[in-house]
N, C-alpha and C positions, 0 to 999 in steps of 0.2 A: 655456579654454572659459568662456563666460559662465554665469552662474547659471541654473538651470532656471527657465523662466518659468511663470506660471500659464497654463492653457489653459481655453477656454470652449466649451461646446456649447449646444445649444438649452435643455437642462434642467440642465446641470451646470457646476460650477466644479472644475477640477482644480488644486489648490494644491500647490506643492512640499512634500514631507514635511519636517517639522522635529521636533526632540526633544520639543517641546511637544505633539505628537500622540500621544505614548505612552499616556496614560491613555485616550483615546478608542479607540485601536487595541486596547488591552487589553480594553476592554468589548465591542467589536464583532467582533473576530477569532476568539476561541477557542470556536467553535461547530462541531459535527460537520459540518453542512451546508456550512460554509466550508472546513474543513481536510481533509476526507477524501480528496480527490484531489490534494492538494498533495504535493510531494516529501517523502520521509521525513526530510529534514534539518530539517523543522519539528518541534520537540519536541511530543509528545503523551503525556499530558495537558500542556496549555500551562502553563508556569510563571507564577507571579504577576508576575514581572518580565520576562516574555518579550518584550513589545513594547518596553520600554525597552532591553533588551539587544540586540534586533535593530536598532533604530534607531541606538543608540550605537556598537555594535561591527561592524555589517555594512553597513547601508544608507547611513548618512551618510558613513562613510569611502569607500565605493565612489562616491558622488556626488562627493566632494571629489577623487577620483582621475580623474574624468571617464569612469568605466566603466559607471555606472548612472544612471538618471533615475527618480525616484519621485514620484508625486503622490498626495495624498489625494483622494478623491472626495467631493464635497459637492453637495447639491441647491441650485440657485439660490434655491429657496423656503425653504431652511433652511441658509444658508451656515456657521453655527456648528457644525453636526453632521457629523462624519466618518462616512461610510457604507461606505467601502471604500478600496481602494488599487489603483493601476495603475502598472506599472513597465516600463521598458525596460532591457535589459541587453546589454552588448557582450560576450556569451559565445557560443561556438560552439553552434549548435543550440538556443539559449535566449535569445531577444531580447525577449519580452514575457510578462508575467505579471500576474495580477490576482486580487482577491477582492472580494466584495460581501456586506454584511450580509444575513442571511436575509430580513428583512422587506422588502428592496429588490429581491430577485431576481425574475426573470420579467417585468420591466417595460421591457426594452430599454435600461436604463441602462448596462450594461456594453458593449453594442454602441456606444453613443455615446462612452463613455470610450475604448474600444479604437480607434475610428476616429480620435479626436483625437490619441492618442499615436502611432498608426501614421503619420499625416500628419507629425507631428514627426520621427519616425524617418527617413522618406524625404525630406521637404522641407528641414527645418532641419539635421538631422545628415548628410544626403546618403548614407545607407547604401544599398547596392545590393540587399540581400536581407534578408528577415525570416523567421526560423524560430521556431516556437512548439511546445514539447513539451506533451503532455497525456495524462492517463490515458485509455485507450480507453473505459472506462465513463462518462466525464464527457460525457454527451450534450449538455448545454447548451453547454459550451465548444466541442465539435466543431461544433455548429450555428453558433456565432458565427464560427468560422474559415471555414466554408462560405459564409456570407453575405458575408464580407469578401473573397471571391475567392481564398482560399488553397486549396492542394491538398495532399493527403497524399503525402509522398515516401518514407516508410519507417516501419517499426515494429520495436520491440525490446521488452525488458522492463525495468522499473525498480521501485524501491521507493517506495511512497506511504504517507501516514499510515495509510490503511486496509488496506494490504497490498501484495503484489507483483502488478502488472498489466502488461498490454501497454501500451506507451507509443507514441503516434503522434507523428511529427514533421510539422508542417504548414509550408508555405512559400508565400511570394509574393515576386516580384521587384519592384523599383521600377518597371520598365517595365510589368509586368502591373497593378500598382496604379494607375499613371497611366492606363492604358487603361480599366480597370474603373471608375475614379471620375472620369475626364475632368478631371484636375487640370492 
């Protein structure tokens, strides 16, 4: 598999994650508004070397194995500043995840980033189905899935950084995505 390419949207540059991003992630990621609805595998309080450990031991090896694709999110107007992360994973019922710095939330940036990587998932990687888990109380993430044409297929419970909640699994097929977005 070829190296993960950069992706571009109207306002964003999605640059493949690299070890050099650790310091910026360490600064932007460990905020309650960012982590509270993430899977409980995320350590909290976030350790001082959490970003470096995650990149070195989890994300970059998964990229090298061709199982995951991770991008930093950067504004075209400030390409030197990492403001979040969006990822694709070849895992059952967990194909896309993301986080965005609190000062950038509520501006439609994650909708743009998610659309770009979803297109990569279906068009470049040729995957037939995307499933995305989320904590039910995460209303913003749910609305993003609804706008993207996804549908809720089931719910169960899972542990998140802020506690045990209902977890919803959202889904869209390649065919549905192609019809919805006229690709």
